[in-house]
C-alpha positions in Angstrom: 11.1 -27.6 20.9 13.5 -25.8 18.6 13.8 -22.0 18.8 13.9 -20.2 15.5 15.7 -17.2 17.1 18.4 -19.6 18.5 19.0 -21.3 15.2 22.2 -19.4 14.6 24.7 -21.7 12.9 28.3 -20.5 13.3 30.6 -20.4 10.4 33.0 -22.7 12.2 30.3 -25.3 12.6 29.3 -25.0 9.0 32.9 -25.6 7.9 33.5 -28.5 10.3 30.3 -30.5 9.6 28.3 -28.9 6.8 26.4 -32.0 5.6 25.1 -33.5 8.8 23.9 -31.8 12.0 23.8 -28.2 10.8 21.8 -28.8 7.6 19.5 -31.2 9.5 18.9 -28.6 12.2 18.1 -25.9 9.6 15.7 -28.3 7.9 14.1 -29.1 11.3 13.6 -25.4 12.0 12.1 -24.9 8.6 9.7 -27.9 9.0 8.5 -27.3 12.5 8.9 -23.5 13.0 8.8 -22.2 9.4 11.9 -20.3 10.4 12.9 -17.8 7.7 16.3 -17.2 9.2 17.1 -20.9 9.0 15.8 -21.0 5.4 18.0 -18.0 4.5 21.1 -19.8 6.0 20.2 -23.0 4.2 19.7 -21.2 0.9 23.0 -19.4 1.2 24.8 -22.6 1.9 23.1 -25.0 -0.4 22.0 -23.0 -3.5 25.6 -22.6 -4.9 26.2 -26.3 -4.6 22.9 -27.1 -6.3 23.7 -24.7 -9.1 27.1 -26.3 -9.8 25.4 -29.7 -9.7 22.7 -28.6 -12.1 25.1 -27.0 -14.5 27.1 -30.2 -14.8 23.9 -32.2 -15.4 22.1 -29.9 -17.8 24.6 -27.7 -19.6 21.9 -25.0 -19.7 22.3 -22.0 -17.4 18.6 -21.0 -17.4 17.4 -24.5 -16.7 20.0 -25.0 -14.0 18.8 -21.8 -12.3 15.2 -23.0 -12.5 16.2 -26.3 -10.9 17.8 -24.4 -8.0 14.8 -22.2 -7.5 12.3 -25.0 -7.7 14.3 -27.2 -5.5 14.7 -24.6 -2.8 10.9 -23.9 -3.0 10.2 -27.6 -2.4 12.6 -27.7 0.4 10.7 -24.9 2.1 7.3 -26.6 1.5 8.4 -30.2 2.2 11.1 -30.0 4.8 8.9 -32.0 7.1 9.3 -35.0 4.8 13.1 -35.3 5.6 13.8 -38.3 7.7 17.2 -38.2 9.3 17.3 -41.9 9.9 17.3 -42.5 6.1 20.3 -40.4 5.2 22.1 -37.1 5.4 20.1 -33.9 5.1 22.2 -32.6 2.1 21.7 -36.0 0.3 17.9 -35.6 0.7 18.1 -32.1 -0.8 20.1 -33.4 -3.8 17.4 -36.1 -4.3 14.8 -33.3 -4.4 17.0 -31.5 -7.0 17.3 -34.7 -9.1 13.5 -35.1 -9.1 13.0 -31.5 -10.1 15.5 -31.9 -12.9 13.7 -34.9 -14.3 10.3 -33.1 -14.0 11.6 -30.1 -15.9 13.2 -32.3 -18.7 9.9 -34.2 -19.1 8.0 -30.9 -19.2 10.3 -29.5 -21.8 10.0 -32.5 -24.0 6.3 -32.5 -23.7 6.0 -28.8 -24.6 8.2 -29.3 -27.7 5.6 -31.8 -29.0 2.8 -29.3 -28.8 2.1 -26.7 -31.5 1.3 -23.5 -29.7 -1.5 -21.1 -30.7 1.1 -18.4 -31.4 2.8 -20.7 -33.9 -0.4 -21.0 -35.9 -1.7 -17.5 -35.6 1.0 -14.9 -35.5 -0.3 -11.5 -34.5 0.9 -8.9 -37.0 2.4 -5.7 -35.7 3.4 -2.4 -37.3 7.1 -3.2 -37.1 6.9 -6.4 -39.1 4.5 -5.0 -41.6 4.4 -7.9 -44.1 2.5 -7.5 -47.3 1.2 -11.0 -47.1 1.2 -13.9 -44.6 3.5 -17.0 -44.9 2.5 -19.9 -47.0 2.3 -22.1 -43.9 -0.5 -19.8 -42.6 -2.5 -20.0 -45.8 -2.4 -23.8 -45.6 -3.8 -23.7 -42.1 -6.5 -21.2 -43.0 -8.7 -23.5 -45.0 -12.2 -24.9 -45.1 -12.2 -26.2 -41.5 -11.7 -22.6 -40.3 -14.4 -21.1 -42.5 -16.8 -21.3 -39.6 -14.5 -19.1 -37.4 -14.1 -16.6 -40.2 -17.9 -16.4 -40.6 -18.1 -15.6 -36.9 -16.1 -12.4 -37.3 -17.6 -9.0 -38.0 -18.2 -8.8 -41.8 -15.6 -6.1 -42.4 -12.9 -8.2 -40.6 -14.0 -11.5 -42.2 -13.7 -9.9 -45.7 -10.1 -8.8 -45.0 -9.2 -12.2 -43.6 -10.5 -13.9 -46.7 -8.7 -11.6 -49.1 -5.4 -11.7 -47.3 -5.3 -15.3 -45.9 -7.3 -17.2 -48.4 -6.6 -15.3 -51.6 -3.2 -14.0 -50.9 -4.0 -10.4 -51.6 -1.5 -7.9 -50.2 -2.5 -5.3 -47.6 -2.2 -2.5 -50.0 -4.3 -4.2 -52.7 -7.0 -4.9 -50.1 -6.9 -1.2 -49.0 -7.3 -0.1 -52.7 -10.0 -2.6 -53.4 -12.1 -1.7 -50.4 -11.3 2.1 -50.5 -10.0 2.2 -46.9 -6.7 3.4 -45.5 -3.9 0.8 -45.3 -3.8 1.3 -41.5 -7.5 0.3 -41.3 -6.7 -2.9 -43.2 -3.9 -3.8 -40.8 -6.0 -3.0 -37.7 -9.0 -5.1 -38.8 -6.7 -8.0 -39.7 -4.9 -7.8 -36.4 -8.2 -7.8 -34.5 -9.6 -10.7 -36.6 -6.5 -12.8 -36.1 -6.5 -12.1 -32.3 -10.1 -13.2 -32.1 -9.4 -16.4 -34.1 -6.3 -17.1 -32.0 -8.3 -16.8 -28.8 -10.9 -19.1 -30.2 -8.2 -21.7 -31.0 -6.6 -21.3 -27.6 -10.0 -21.7 -25.9 
């Protein structure tokens, strides 16, 4: 049985034969003993190689880093799946990295096809302080959302209708209702948050 404490791999050994016995031994220690020391050694040796590989493949630093992190996590979790008879240990790790890269690319493309709730219902804040919402927002807030507006407290629903459906500015709403401008903004922000949560749900 392998001993985690005796899993020290000398620098000389790593230099002489870094892609066969040493990496395979580290993987075996991780798989059978959950040896953190072996994992640290493997990470230190392999991560820079994976990062270089991912940068060339993706031309995106953030995604390249994500590939490395996800790959090394899978190596920790799935080291027991490595079969030395089917190839070198480092080759297996690169195969894991390639699969991670493809998964991330598919996920990214999938997310680009979805409209996020935040895209539809921007939450207004004091810094942005717009007088009215964008035209795209007014197109979205139409008859099919009347039910959601009706579900709001009356004071909030009234402001949503004036600002979003009628295009009334915040100041005009405040003057018409006889309330402070800050109250209008606060009620509108709360109303939009409730509607956003309903859409996300």
